Chimera marker file (.cmm) of the C-alpha trace (Angstrom):
<marker_set name="trace">
<marker id="1" x="-0.002" y="-0.055" z="-0.179" r="1" g="1" b="0" radius="0.5"/>
<marker id="2" x="1.077" y="3.317" z="-0.907" r="1" g="1" b="0" radius="0.5"/>
<marker id="3" x="2.139" y="5.883" z="2.029" r="1" g="1" b="0" radius="0.5"/>
<marker id="4" x="-0.296" y="8.434" z="2.020" r="1" g="1" b="0" radius="0.5"/>
<marker id="5" x="-0.503" y="12.141" z="3.682" r="1" g="1" b="0" radius="0.5"/>
<marker id="6" x="-1.617" y="12.231" z="7.422" r="1" g="1" b="0" radius="0.5"/>
<marker id="7" x="-4.492" y="14.207" z="8.387" r="1" g="1" b="0" radius="0.5"/>
<marker id="8" x="-4.318" y="17.699" z="9.038" r="1" g="1" b="0" radius="0.5"/>
<marker id="9" x="-4.612" y="18.375" z="13.093" r="1" g="1" b="0" radius="0.5"/>
<marker id="10" x="-3.442" y="21.043" z="15.364" r="1" g="1" b="0" radius="0.5"/>
<marker id="11" x="0.083" y="19.835" z="15.668" r="1" g="1" b="0" radius="0.5"/>
<marker id="12" x="0.458" y="19.728" z="11.896" r="1" g="1" b="0" radius="0.5"/>
<marker id="13" x="-1.007" y="22.125" z="9.792" r="1" g="1" b="0" radius="0.5"/>
<marker id="14" x="0.768" y="21.304" z="6.647" r="1" g="1" b="0" radius="0.5"/>
<marker id="15" x="1.224" y="17.622" z="6.657" r="1" g="1" b="0" radius="0.5"/>
<marker id="16" x="2.949" y="16.093" z="4.041" r="1" g="1" b="0" radius="0.5"/>
<marker id="17" x="4.635" y="12.774" z="2.688" r="1" g="1" b="0" radius="0.5"/>
<marker id="18" x="8.304" y="12.581" z="3.332" r="1" g="1" b="0" radius="0.5"/>
<marker id="19" x="10.831" y="12.453" z="0.300" r="1" g="1" b="0" radius="0.5"/>
<marker id="20" x="11.895" y="8.526" z="1.072" r="1" g="1" b="0" radius="0.5"/>
<marker id="21" x="8.044" y="7.958" z="1.683" r="1" g="1" b="0" radius="0.5"/>
<marker id="22" x="7.864" y="9.526" z="-2.004" r="1" g="1" b="0" radius="0.5"/>
<marker id="23" x="10.486" y="7.483" z="-3.406" r="1" g="1" b="0" radius="0.5"/>
<marker id="24" x="8.682" y="4.401" z="-2.194" r="1" g="1" b="0" radius="0.5"/>
<marker id="25" x="5.089" y="4.900" z="-4.052" r="1" g="1" b="0" radius="0.5"/>
<marker id="26" x="6.908" y="5.395" z="-6.926" r="1" g="1" b="0" radius="0.5"/>
<marker id="27" x="8.673" y="2.325" z="-6.664" r="1" g="1" b="0" radius="0.5"/>
<marker id="28" x="5.360" y="0.443" z="-5.491" r="1" g="1" b="0" radius="0.5"/>
<marker id="29" x="3.352" y="2.196" z="-8.594" r="1" g="1" b="0" radius="0.5"/>
<marker id="30" x="6.241" y="1.066" z="-10.995" r="1" g="1" b="0" radius="0.5"/>
<marker id="31" x="6.070" y="-2.400" z="-9.929" r="1" g="1" b="0" radius="0.5"/>
<marker id="32" x="1.974" y="-2.315" z="-10.083" r="1" g="1" b="0" radius="0.5"/>
<marker id="33" x="2.020" y="-1.210" z="-13.408" r="1" g="1" b="0" radius="0.5"/>
<marker id="34" x="3.736" y="-4.128" z="-14.605" r="1" g="1" b="0" radius="0.5"/>
<marker id="35" x="1.610" y="-6.581" z="-12.584" r="1" g="1" b="0" radius="0.5"/>
<marker id="36" x="-1.370" y="-5.265" z="-14.319" r="1" g="1" b="0" radius="0.5"/>
<marker id="37" x="-0.134" y="-5.140" z="-17.424" r="1" g="1" b="0" radius="0.5"/>
<marker id="38" x="0.853" y="-8.859" z="-17.415" r="1" g="1" b="0" radius="0.5"/>
<marker id="39" x="-2.932" y="-9.744" z="-15.542" r="1" g="1" b="0" radius="0.5"/>
<marker id="40" x="-4.568" y="-7.909" z="-18.489" r="1" g="1" b="0" radius="0.5"/>
<marker id="41" x="-2.660" y="-9.774" z="-21.305" r="1" g="1" b="0" radius="0.5"/>
<marker id="42" x="-3.320" y="-12.863" z="-19.650" r="1" g="1" b="0" radius="0.5"/>
<marker id="43" x="-6.999" y="-11.999" z="-19.657" r="1" g="1" b="0" radius="0.5"/>
<marker id="44" x="-7.118" y="-11.129" z="-23.524" r="1" g="1" b="0" radius="0.5"/>
<marker id="45" x="-7.185" y="-15.032" z="-24.042" r="1" g="1" b="0" radius="0.5"/>
<marker id="46" x="-10.770" y="-15.568" z="-23.612" r="1" g="1" b="0" radius="0.5"/>
<marker id="47" x="-10.420" y="-19.216" z="-22.487" r="1" g="1" b="0" radius="0.5"/>
<marker id="48" x="-8.419" y="-17.945" z="-19.088" r="1" g="1" b="0" radius="0.5"/>
<marker id="49" x="-11.541" y="-15.277" z="-18.290" r="1" g="1" b="0" radius="0.5"/>
<marker id="50" x="-14.161" y="-17.469" z="-19.135" r="1" g="1" b="0" radius="0.5"/>
<marker id="51" x="-15.627" y="-21.107" z="-17.388" r="1" g="1" b="0" radius="0.5"/>
<marker id="52" x="-13.756" y="-24.047" z="-18.771" r="1" g="1" b="0" radius="0.5"/>
<marker id="53" x="-16.113" y="-27.380" z="-18.861" r="1" g="1" b="0" radius="0.5"/>
<marker id="54" x="-13.250" y="-29.469" z="-19.351" r="1" g="1" b="0" radius="0.5"/>
<marker id="55" x="-13.288" y="-32.622" z="-16.900" r="1" g="1" b="0" radius="0.5"/>
<marker id="56" x="-9.709" y="-33.432" z="-17.478" r="1" g="1" b="0" radius="0.5"/>
<marker id="57" x="-7.373" y="-33.364" z="-14.450" r="1" g="1" b="0" radius="0.5"/>
<marker id="58" x="-5.312" y="-30.347" z="-14.106" r="1" g="1" b="0" radius="0.5"/>
<marker id="59" x="-6.554" y="-28.941" z="-17.432" r="1" g="1" b="0" radius="0.5"/>
<marker id="60" x="-7.212" y="-25.422" z="-16.135" r="1" g="1" b="0" radius="0.5"/>
<marker id="61" x="-3.487" y="-25.387" z="-14.521" r="1" g="1" b="0" radius="0.5"/>
<marker id="62" x="-2.361" y="-26.245" z="-18.288" r="1" g="1" b="0" radius="0.5"/>
<marker id="63" x="-4.690" y="-23.218" z="-19.833" r="1" g="1" b="0" radius="0.5"/>
<marker id="64" x="-2.812" y="-20.931" z="-17.231" r="1" g="1" b="0" radius="0.5"/>
<marker id="65" x="0.483" y="-22.225" z="-18.204" r="1" g="1" b="0" radius="0.5"/>
<marker id="66" x="0.069" y="-22.209" z="-21.605" r="1" g="1" b="0" radius="0.5"/>
<marker id="67" x="-1.428" y="-18.361" z="-21.496" r="1" g="1" b="0" radius="0.5"/>
<marker id="68" x="0.969" y="-17.256" z="-19.426" r="1" g="1" b="0" radius="0.5"/>
<marker id="69" x="4.010" y="-18.605" z="-21.442" r="1" g="1" b="0" radius="0.5"/>
<marker id="70" x="2.629" y="-16.978" z="-24.806" r="1" g="1" b="0" radius="0.5"/>
<marker id="71" x="2.451" y="-13.500" z="-22.627" r="1" g="1" b="0" radius="0.5"/>
<marker id="72" x="5.841" y="-14.021" z="-21.935" r="1" g="1" b="0" radius="0.5"/>
<marker id="73" x="6.782" y="-14.585" z="-25.426" r="1" g="1" b="0" radius="0.5"/>
<marker id="74" x="4.783" y="-11.377" z="-26.680" r="1" g="1" b="0" radius="0.5"/>
<marker id="75" x="6.534" y="-9.305" z="-24.127" r="1" g="1" b="0" radius="0.5"/>
<marker id="76" x="10.018" y="-10.984" z="-25.649" r="1" g="1" b="0" radius="0.5"/>
<marker id="77" x="9.579" y="-9.797" z="-28.807" r="1" g="1" b="0" radius="0.5"/>
<link id1="1" id2="2" r="1" g="1" b="0" radius="0.2"/>
<link id1="2" id2="3" r="1" g="1" b="0" radius="0.2"/>
<link id1="3" id2="4" r="1" g="1" b="0" radius="0.2"/>
<link id1="4" id2="5" r="1" g="1" b="0" radius="0.2"/>
<link id1="5" id2="6" r="1" g="1" b="0" radius="0.2"/>
<link id1="6" id2="7" r="1" g="1" b="0" radius="0.2"/>
<link id1="7" id2="8" r="1" g="1" b="0" radius="0.2"/>
<link id1="8" id2="9" r="1" g="1" b="0" radius="0.2"/>
<link id1="9" id2="10" r="1" g="1" b="0" radius="0.2"/>
<link id1="10" id2="11" r="1" g="1" b="0" radius="0.2"/>
<link id1="11" id2="12" r="1" g="1" b="0" radius="0.2"/>
<link id1="12" id2="13" r="1" g="1" b="0" radius="0.2"/>
<link id1="13" id2="14" r="1" g="1" b="0" radius="0.2"/>
<link id1="14" id2="15" r="1" g="1" b="0" radius="0.2"/>
<link id1="15" id2="16" r="1" g="1" b="0" radius="0.2"/>
<link id1="16" id2="17" r="1" g="1" b="0" radius="0.2"/>
<link id1="17" id2="18" r="1" g="1" b="0" radius="0.2"/>
<link id1="18" id2="19" r="1" g="1" b="0" radius="0.2"/>
<link id1="19" id2="20" r="1" g="1" b="0" radius="0.2"/>
<link id1="20" id2="21" r="1" g="1" b="0" radius="0.2"/>
<link id1="21" id2="22" r="1" g="1" b="0" radius="0.2"/>
<link id1="22" id2="23" r="1" g="1" b="0" radius="0.2"/>
<link id1="23" id2="24" r="1" g="1" b="0" radius="0.2"/>
<link id1="24" id2="25" r="1" g="1" b="0" radius="0.2"/>
<link id1="25" id2="26" r="1" g="1" b="0" radius="0.2"/>
<link id1="26" id2="27" r="1" g="1" b="0" radius="0.2"/>
<link id1="27" id2="28" r="1" g="1" b="0" radius="0.2"/>
<link id1="28" id2="29" r="1" g="1" b="0" radius="0.2"/>
<link id1="29" id2="30" r="1" g="1" b="0" radius="0.2"/>
<link id1="30" id2="31" r="1" g="1" b="0" radius="0.2"/>
<link id1="31" id2="32" r="1" g="1" b="0" radius="0.2"/>
<link id1="32" id2="33" r="1" g="1" b="0" radius="0.2"/>
<link id1="33" id2="34" r="1" g="1" b="0" radius="0.2"/>
<link id1="34" id2="35" r="1" g="1" b="0" radius="0.2"/>
<link id1="35" id2="36" r="1" g="1" b="0" radius="0.2"/>
<link id1="36" id2="37" r="1" g="1" b="0" radius="0.2"/>
<link id1="37" id2="38" r="1" g="1" b="0" radius="0.2"/>
<link id1="38" id2="39" r="1" g="1" b="0" radius="0.2"/>
<link id1="39" id2="40" r="1" g="1" b="0" radius="0.2"/>
<link id1="40" id2="41" r="1" g="1" b="0" radius="0.2"/>
<link id1="41" id2="42" r="1" g="1" b="0" radius="0.2"/>
<link id1="42" id2="43" r="1" g="1" b="0" radius="0.2"/>
<link id1="43" id2="44" r="1" g="1" b="0" radius="0.2"/>
<link id1="44" id2="45" r="1" g="1" b="0" radius="0.2"/>
<link id1="45" id2="46" r="1" g="1" b="0" radius="0.2"/>
<link id1="46" id2="47" r="1" g="1" b="0" radius="0.2"/>
<link id1="47" id2="48" r="1" g="1" b="0" radius="0.2"/>
<link id1="48" id2="49" r="1" g="1" b="0" radius="0.2"/>
<link id1="49" id2="50" r="1" g="1" b="0" radius="0.2"/>
<link id1="50" id2="51" r="1" g="1" b="0" radius="0.2"/>
<link id1="51" id2="52" r="1" g="1" b="0" radius="0.2"/>
<link id1="52" id2="53" r="1" g="1" b="0" radius="0.2"/>
<link id1="53" id2="54" r="1" g="1" b="0" radius="0.2"/>
<link id1="54" id2="55" r="1" g="1" b="0" radius="0.2"/>
<link id1="55" id2="56" r="1" g="1" b="0" radius="0.2"/>
<link id1="56" id2="57" r="1" g="1" b="0" radius="0.2"/>
<link id1="57" id2="58" r="1" g="1" b="0" radius="0.2"/>
<link id1="58" id2="59" r="1" g="1" b="0" radius="0.2"/>
<link id1="59" id2="60" r="1" g="1" b="0" radius="0.2"/>
<link id1="60" id2="61" r="1" g="1" b="0" radius="0.2"/>
<link id1="61" id2="62" r="1" g="1" b="0" radius="0.2"/>
<link id1="62" id2="63" r="1" g="1" b="0" radius="0.2"/>
<link id1="63" id2="64" r="1" g="1" b="0" radius="0.2"/>
<link id1="64" id2="65" r="1" g="1" b="0" radius="0.2"/>
<link id1="65" id2="66" r="1" g="1" b="0" radius="0.2"/>
<link id1="66" id2="67" r="1" g="1" b="0" radius="0.2"/>
<link id1="67" id2="68" r="1" g="1" b="0" radius="0.2"/>
<link id1="68" id2="69" r="1" g="1" b="0" radius="0.2"/>
<link id1="69" id2="70" r="1" g="1" b="0" radius="0.2"/>
<link id1="70" id2="71" r="1" g="1" b="0" radius="0.2"/>
<link id1="71" id2="72" r="1" g="1" b="0" radius="0.2"/>
<link id1="72" id2="73" r="1" g="1" b="0" radius="0.2"/>
<link id1="73" id2="74" r="1" g="1" b="0" radius="0.2"/>
<link id1="74" id2="75" r="1" g="1" b="0" radius="0.2"/>
<link id1="75" id2="76" r="1" g="1" b="0" radius="0.2"/>
<link id1="76" id2="77" r="1" g="1" b="0" radius="0.2"/>
</marker_set>
């Protein structure tokens, strides 16, 4: 979770986030962007989004693995 600006009180009239907290917020947001794009890329494969009605054992795990591999292949080009 990012660091938020503290609430205004009688002791602190103009609360601000410290410089090291701002730097950590930037790192968190950069990581979050990459993760959200990866999740969105995997959801482009409609088999991941919709329910699978196949009864083979570990079929869903194989589908997720294949979609993740395809997404990594797209990223490598």
